[in-house]
N, C-alpha and C positions, 0 to 999 in steps of 0.2 A: 624722571623723577620717581621719588620713594614712593611704595604704596603706602596710605594712610591707613590706619586701623579704623573699621566703622565703629561709628559712635561711641567715640572715647568722650569723656567727660568733656562741656564746657563750664566755662564759668558763669554762676548766674549772670554777672553784668552783659557778658557775651549774648547768652541764652536769649537776655530779655529784647537785644537789638535784633537779633535773628530772628526772632518771634514778630516783631514790629515788622519786619519786613514781610514774611507770610501775611501778617494782617492785611497791610497794606495791597499786597498783589489779590488776594482775596475778596476785598471790596472793589476790584476792579472786575470780577466776574469773569472776564477774560483777557489774555494778554500774549503780544509775540515778543519773545525774548532776543534781542539784536544781540547775537552769540557770534564769537570770534573764536571760542576755544580757550580762551585765558583764564586767568585767575577768578577775576571777578566776576565776567560774566556766564561762567562755568556755576559759580555760588549761586548766583541769582536764578539761572535755570533750573539748579534742584530744587532750590525755594519754591520757584513758581509751579513746580511739578507737586511738590509735598502741598500746597497753597491749593492748586485749580486743577491737579489730575489732569484729564484729557482737555481741559480748556486751556492751556496751554501749548506753545509751539516755538521753535527756536528758529530765527531766519538768518542766515549768514551772505552777504554781501560778494558775490564771487570775483575779486578785483586783484590785479598785480602788485597793489600794495600791501597785500597778505601774503607771507610765505606759501608755497605750497603746503608743507609740513603742517602749518598752521592749518589748514582748510581741511588736510587729513586726520586731524588729532581731534577738530570740532565734529568732524563728522563721527567719528568711534566714538565719541562721549556721547553724542545722542542717540546712537544706538546701544550704549550699554546702560543708559539712562530709559529709554524706549520711550522718548520724544520724538514726535515727528520734526525732521529737518528740512527746511527751504533755503534753497540756495538761487540765489538771483543776482541780477547785474544792476548796477547803478548806472554807469557810463560815465565814472568821471574822468577817464582817459579822454575821452569826447572832447571834455569841455575846456576851450583854450585859456579860460579865466583859471580854472585849477590848474593846468599844465605850467600857465607862467609863473608859480609857485608864490605869490604874494605872502606876505606873512599872515593873513589872512584865511590859508591856506587851506586849515581844518575845518572854518567855519565853511567854506564853499563846501568841501569834500561832506563833511556831516551832513551838510543840507542835502546832499545830492544821494547820500546814502538814507538819512531818514526818509526820505519823500518815499522812495523805491520801497524800504520797510512797512511805511504807512501803508501803502497801496496792496501789499503784500498782505496786511493783518485785514484791510477790507476785505478783500476778496476771500479770505480764511474765516469772515465774521467774528474776527477778533476785539477786542473792543479798544486795548491800548499798545502801544509799543512801549518797553521797558529797556534799557540799558544799564550797564555795571558801572555808572560814575560811582566813587568813594571820597571821601571826604578829602585825600591828599591829592587828588586830579585839581582842586581848587587853589592848592599852592602855587603852581605852576601856569606857565601863558597855554590856557586851554580855549581857544575861542569855538571849537566843536561843542563844547558846552552849552555855550550861549545857540548855539543853532539849534540845540537839540532843545533845549529849555524853552525858546519861541514855538518851537513846532509841537509841544506840548509831550515831549516824550518822558517817561516817568523816570525818576532815580532812587530807588528804596532803598539801597546799598546806603547814598549818601543821606538819606531824607533820615535813617534810621542812624547815623553817626558811626558808620564803621569805616575805619581805616584799612589800609592795604592789609598792615598785620592782621589785624582782627579778623579780615576776610579769609587769609591765610589760615588762622588759628581755627575759624570756623569751618573750614572746608577741612582742614583735617580730622576734627571732631565728628565732622558727617560721613568720614570715610570717602573723600572725592581725592582722586590722584592729581588734580592739577595743584594741590595746595600748595608745593614748594616748586611751582614751573616760575621760571624766570621771568621778571616782567618785559612784554613785549608792546612794543609802539608801531605802528604802520611804518613802511620802508621808505616812505617820500618824507619821513621828521630825519633821514639821513643826508638828505640835500638842503643845503644851504639856501633860505631863503632868496629869491630872484635867480635862481638856478634852475631852468627848466627841469621840468620831471618829463621824464623820457621812462618807455618801457625797456630801452636798454641798460640804463642806470638801473632802475629797480631790477633788474634780473642779474645786473653783476653785483651789486648790494647782497642780494640773496644766495647769492653762489659762494660770495666772501665769507659770508656770516654761516654757510651752512658748512664751511671748511674748518672756520674755528668751533664751531660745535661738534666735529665729527673728531677733533684733537682733544675734548673734554674741558673746553672752558665753557663756564654755565653763563656768567653777565657780559653782555659786551655788545659794541657797535662798530660798524663800519660807515665811516662818514663819506661823502663822495663829493671830492674837491677838484672833480675835473680830471686831470692827470694825476691827482693827489689822493690816495686811501689814506684816511686819519683813522687808525686805529685805537680804541678805547676800550681797555680791561682794567678789572679790578686791580689795583694795587700789588695785591699778595701775588697776581699774577703775571708781574713785570719781568720778574727772574726766569721764569719758564719761558715765555714768550720769546725771549732773546736769547735762549740755548739755540748752538748753532744749526745741527740739526732740522729741529721746529723754524725756526727762522727762515732757512733757507727754501723749506716746502711752501711757506708762506710766501715769499718771493715769488717763487715760482708759479704759485695759484694765482696769486692778486695780477701779478706781471701779465699771466696768459688770458686774465680777465679785461685787460687793456688799461690796468693802470702802469704809469711810469716810474712813478714813485711812492712810495709805502712807508707810512710814519709811525710812531707809537706817541699817543697823546700823553705825555708826563702827569698832567694832574688825573689819569685814570678814567673809569667810568662815569658818566655823571649823567642822569636821565634828563634829558630836556638841554640838553648843552648846547643846540644850537638856539635857543632860546636867550642866550646872553645878551645883555642891552635892552630886550624887551620887558621881563619881569622887572 
């Protein structure tokens, strides 16, 4: 990620939305931010700090669904912001219902994570839990949003009408290094519905994506279809990924992770690709 210049000008309409978020957070008196270290939750956490000072904290669920790199970056950002960071377990991998990977998997997982965060908030004396949902999230199949809503989680960014692009712009204006961080979804989203979620699959996906990242790719997914790894990259990266030295290195890496067949999805990277036929 490139460093953003702190406090660069923000368009008036965007500043108004950002101030609305601050006002919503301030009205709660105290808030625990569900923090993954991504673009959305990073902006929310920074605004919570501005609005509430030491009456806010970050809560991260330590889970095999979140890559280690993301956990490390989340911890680093809270240190830089000087915000208390609490790491908890939610036990989703102990849930047979979750591991079965039904179409409402995200609803099950979000419920488990949210209840754990609510317990944390209660123990810290914080009034509410807030998460970084944005307006774009509602255009895809996101049953986790329903779980959050049912449990009373605040969605200040979405409620203020902030889109993903606006969140990036606001983050850059506020000097957050996460402003251009690639979009990230939990690793279970790489496994087709109905195929069991296992620690072994999640580990293989994480290592495969770490390799792509090490080769300079920015936005990608490795979908786990049993023996088949289906790679999604942006169309402008097609030519590079098929160059012989990189292609051979990629084959060696993914075959070493247990995949027998490695394919490139000719439709390119698409968020929510496994939700086809649902939305």
